[in-house]
N, C-alpha and C positions, 0 to 999 in steps of 0.2 A: 503493500499499500504506499502510496506517496505521501508527503506531507502537506497539509493544506496551511498555507499562512494566512492570517486574519489580521488585518489592521482596524481595529474597533475603538469602542468607547465613545462613539457619535451617534447616540448616547450608548451607554452601557448596558441600557435596557433591551436594546436590540442587539446588541451585541451577544447577549446571553441567551437570545434567541437563535443566532447564528449559530454558537456552540452546541447548543440543546438539538437542533435540527441535524446538523452535522454528524452528531452521535447516534440520533434515532434514526437517520436516514442509514447510515452503514450498517448498525444492527439489524435493520429490517432486510438488507441486502445480503447479509453474510451471516446473521444469527450468532448465536451462542454469546460469548463475551466479547465480541468484536467490538470496538470503537473507532473513533477518527483519531488518526493521528493530527495534531493540530500545534501550531505554533502562532499564539496570539499576544500581539501588542496591544494595548489598550490606553489610549491617550486621556488625558483632562480635559473633556469636552467645553469646560469654561473657557479654557483658552482658545479653542478653536472657534467657538460660537463668538468671540468676543471679535477675532479677525473676521468672520461672516459679516457681522452686523457693521463693522468699518470699512469693509471693503477691500481688505487686505489679504487678497486670496493668494498672491506670490508667497506671502510670508506664511500663510498656512500650508500652500504646497510644500514648501521648504521643511515645514515641520513634520509633514506627514510622509515625505521623501526619507527625512532622517530615520523616521519610526520604521519605513517599509525596509531599510538598509537592517535594522536590527531583526527584523522577521527574517530576511534571507540571511542573516549570519546565524540565525538561530536554527537553520536546516530546513526551512520551506522549499518545496519545488516548485510552486506556484503560491500567487498571493490573491487576496480578494480583499477589496476596499469596502468596508462593510459600512458602507452608507450611500444613499443615493445622492444626496446634494453636493458631498465632496468629489463626486465624479468629475466636477466642474475642473478640478486639477489632476486627473487621471493621467494624462499625459506627462506631467512634470514628476509625478510619483514613479510610473513607468520607467523613465529616463535614468531612476535613481538605482535601480535594480536590473540584475541579470536574468532574473527569474521571469517567467512571463505572468501577467495579470488576466484575470477573466473580467471583461466589462460588464456590470452589471445592467445595461441598457442593451447591450447585444442579446445576454440570456433572456432579458424579456420580449425582445423583439421577436426571438425566435417561436417562444412559447405562442405569441399572439398569431404568427403566421402558420403555426402547425395547427392552430384551432380555427384557421380559415377567415380570420377578420383582418380589417384593414383600417378601420376607423375605432379609435378608441380615447376615452376621454382620462386625464392624467390628474391624479391627486397627489400632491407631495409639499414640502416646505414653500415658502414663497419664493425662494431662491431657485429651487428646481422648475417651478411652474412659470416665474416671470422671466428669467433668463434662457438663452436659447441652446445652450450647452447639452442638455439632456432631452430635450424636444428634438434637435436636428439629428442626434444620434440615432434615435427612434424614426426619424424620418428618412434617414440614409436607408432604412430598409424596406422603404417603400410604405410606410405606414401614414395615417393622417391622425394627426394628435390634436385633440379638443380639449380647452382649458375651461374652468370654472369662471364664472363674473368674478370682477376686483373684488367684490363683496365676500362672496364664497371663498374666495383664495385667502382672504385674510382670516375668516373663521377656521378653515382647515389649518394654516400656518398657526394659528394662536393655540390652536388645541394640539397641536405636535410639542411645541415648545413649552407651553404652561403646564401641559398635564401629562401627555405620554412619555417625554422625556424624563420625569421626574416619577414615573410610577403610578400615574393617576389614570384610570380607566373608569369613565362614567357612562351611563346609559343615556343620558341627556347629550354627550358628545357623540355617542353612535348615531343616535338620531339626527343629530346636525348633518353629519354625513351623509347619513341616506338623503336627507333633504337636497344636500349639494348635488349628490349622485343622480336625483330624479331630475333635478333641472338640466343634466345635460341632454341636447338635443343631437340625435343622429349617432350616437355613440352605439358601438356592437358590445364592447367591454369596458372594462375600468382597471386602469394601472394603479395599483397600490404603490406608488413612486416614493415611499419615503418607509424606511426600515420599521418606523414605530407604529405606523398606520395598520400593520398586521396583529397589533395586540389589542386593537379596539373593532377592526372590521373582517370578517370573515365572508366567505361563499353564502353562508346561510342569511348574512343580513343583506345580501344585495341580489336583485332579480337578474342582473347581467351578468354576464362572464366576469370574476376578477381575475387580476393577474397579480399574485402576491411577489413582490420583485426579491425579498430576503430568500424564501423557499425557493423561488425558481435559481436563485445564485448558487445557492448550498446544494441544489440537485445537481447543477451543473459542476460544481467543485466534487462532490463525491464520484460522478460519474467519470471524473478525469483521474481521480485519485485511486480508485479502485484498478488494479491490474489485471 
């Protein structure tokens, strides 16, 4: 089995889900006492979040690049950047290591295309929804990506940072997300484009097909890791 590198802590709530899913899926595939071989570097999200708000993306990229190098030094064979938003600096991180990275947008796009869909609604942080880096990656796969209204984007972002990132999961917020999803016009499916959203929303909560980016990312990693 290859060793999966994880660069997480953004937030640790979702990184814990990455670790849990990797081990669960390996056990499902191999049985018995098998578990995933993982090297995890977890950053202090408060420092990264401050850089996000201040628009210091290059500084954030440098910080994550240094962390990625430590994951490589720890013996990882390939690397997952365990956050949708920080895929904005994906190229900067990849340039700092010799091991390959699996792009979360690519694994998500592959699942959407395998489902035969072409038009999807995107939920994520304000950075992921407002800035082109993530949407353009998806569109490069031939997908059409729809966004919520400005007001709905603010609601989705607030719930992620004020609640999910600090371990708060509220039924009221789940209903708010369901309302946002119901207002997408023309969407054939919904991308849960923030790793924390999967702590709040599952397929059972949404009539349209949902694409949980964390699970899809981990499934791709396990598929690569098992020789």
